[in-house]
N, C-alpha and C positions, 0 to 999 in steps of 0.2 A: 307566822312563818316558822318558828320554832317547832310547833306541833307538826307541821308538815314534814319537817326534817326528821323528826322522831318517827313518823309513820314510814317515811322512806328507809330509815335505818332498821326498823322492825322488819320491813319487807326484805331488805337485804340480808338480814340476819336469818330469816326463814329460808330464803333462797340458798345462801351459802351453807347452812346447816343441812339442808336437803341434799345439795350436791356433794357435800363431804361424805354424808352416810351412804349415799348411792355409789360413789367411787369406792369407798372402803368395801362395801358389800360385793360389788363386782370384781374388785381385785382379789378378795378372799375366795370368791367362787371360782375365778379364773385359776388361782393358785391351786385349789383343791382339784380342779379339772385338768391340771397338767400344763396349763398355758402360762408358763412362767414369764414369757415376753410380754403377753398382754397384762398380766397381773403387775408387773413392774411399771409398764406405761400408765396404767390406771392409778397406781400409788404415787407415781411421779406428778401426774396431773392433780391428784388430791392434795399433795403437799404444796404445789405451786398455788393452788386456790387458797389454802389456809395460810400460806405465807403472805400472800396479797392481802387477805382479810385482816391478819394481825397488823400489817403496815397501815392499812386504812383506819383501823381502830386506834392505833397510836397517834396518827395525824389528827383524827377526829377529837381525841382527848386532849391533844395540845391546843386545839383551837377553842376549847371551852374555858 
């Protein structure tokens, strides 16, 4: 069971990392392209994902 949880955590880590990088790149590209509203929305979404990820990791650490 523990191994399964670790595999799921590794998958989630990869997904969140990819989403974070993609949103960051898209926000930067939008900013350079002059679309400040889109850039801000993408950055806001990126921050929400990362905040949720930090909360998840904190709760996960407390359970161990």
